[in-house]
C-alpha positions as CSV (number, residue, x, y, z in Angstrom):
1,M,40.6,-113.0,72.7
2,R,43.5,-111.1,74.2
3,S,43.5,-110.6,78.0
4,S,43.4,-106.8,77.6
5,Q,40.1,-107.0,75.7
6,Q,36.8,-107.4,77.5
7,S,33.9,-109.5,76.2
8,I,30.7,-107.8,75.1
9,T,29.1,-109.4,78.2
10,E,31.6,-108.0,80.6
11,T,31.4,-104.5,78.9
12,L,27.6,-104.5,79.0
13,K,27.5,-105.7,82.6
14,R,29.9,-103.0,83.7
15,A,28.0,-100.3,81.9
16,I,24.8,-101.4,83.6
17,R,26.5,-101.5,87.0
18,D,28.3,-98.2,86.5
19,S,25.2,-96.3,85.3
20,G,23.8,-96.1,88.8
21,K,20.4,-96.7,87.3
22,S,17.9,-99.3,88.6
23,L,17.1,-102.3,86.4
24,K,13.5,-101.1,86.4
25,S,14.6,-97.7,85.1
26,I,16.7,-99.3,82.4
27,A,13.9,-101.6,81.4
28,Q,11.4,-98.8,81.2
29,E,13.7,-96.6,79.1
30,T,14.8,-99.4,76.7
31,G,11.9,-101.8,76.5
32,V,14.1,-104.7,77.5
33,E,12.4,-106.8,80.2
34,R,13.7,-106.1,83.7
35,M,13.8,-109.8,84.5
36,S,15.9,-110.4,81.4
37,I,18.4,-107.8,82.5
38,S,18.4,-109.2,86.0
39,R,19.0,-112.7,84.9
40,F,21.8,-111.5,82.6
41,M,23.4,-109.6,85.4
42,S,23.3,-112.6,87.7
43,G,24.7,-114.9,85.1
44,A,21.6,-117.0,85.1
45,Q,21.0,-116.4,81.3
46,T,22.4,-114.6,78.3
47,L,20.7,-111.9,76.4
48,R,19.3,-112.3,72.9
49,L,21.4,-110.3,70.5
50,D,18.6,-107.9,69.6
51,K,18.2,-107.1,73.3
52,A,22.0,-106.7,73.7
53,D,21.9,-104.4,70.6
54,I,19.3,-102.2,72.3
55,L,21.3,-102.0,75.6
56,C,24.6,-101.3,73.8
57,A,22.9,-98.4,71.9
58,Y,21.4,-97.1,75.1
59,F,24.7,-97.1,76.9
60,G,26.7,-95.8,73.9
61,I,28.7,-99.0,73.5
62,E,30.1,-99.5,70.0
63,I,31.4,-102.8,68.7
64,S,34.0,-102.7,66.0
65,Q,35.6,-105.5,64.1
66,K,39.3,-105.6,64.0
67,Q,40.7,-106.1,60.6
68,K,42.9,-109.1,60.2
69,P,45.9,-108.9,57.9
70,R,45.2,-110.4,54.5
71,K,47.3,-113.3,53.4
72,D,48.9,-112.9,50.0
73,S,47.5,-115.6,47.8
74,K,50.2,-116.0,45.2
75,V,49.5,-119.0,42.9
């Protein structure tokens, strides 16, 4: 990963922090357990991908795959 790119974890944590919303409010609005969000924010545990998907959608975070150049396979 290039140093200019942030990980999904960093991006999601920043979105949660910058939202100004309480973890309780985010939990109620998304259905993701407050304790799961709290443990994620403190670094005590990671999020399951389905929960990360929900939070990314809630905060409008889109993940795109960067296309790698194709190698010419001349035989």
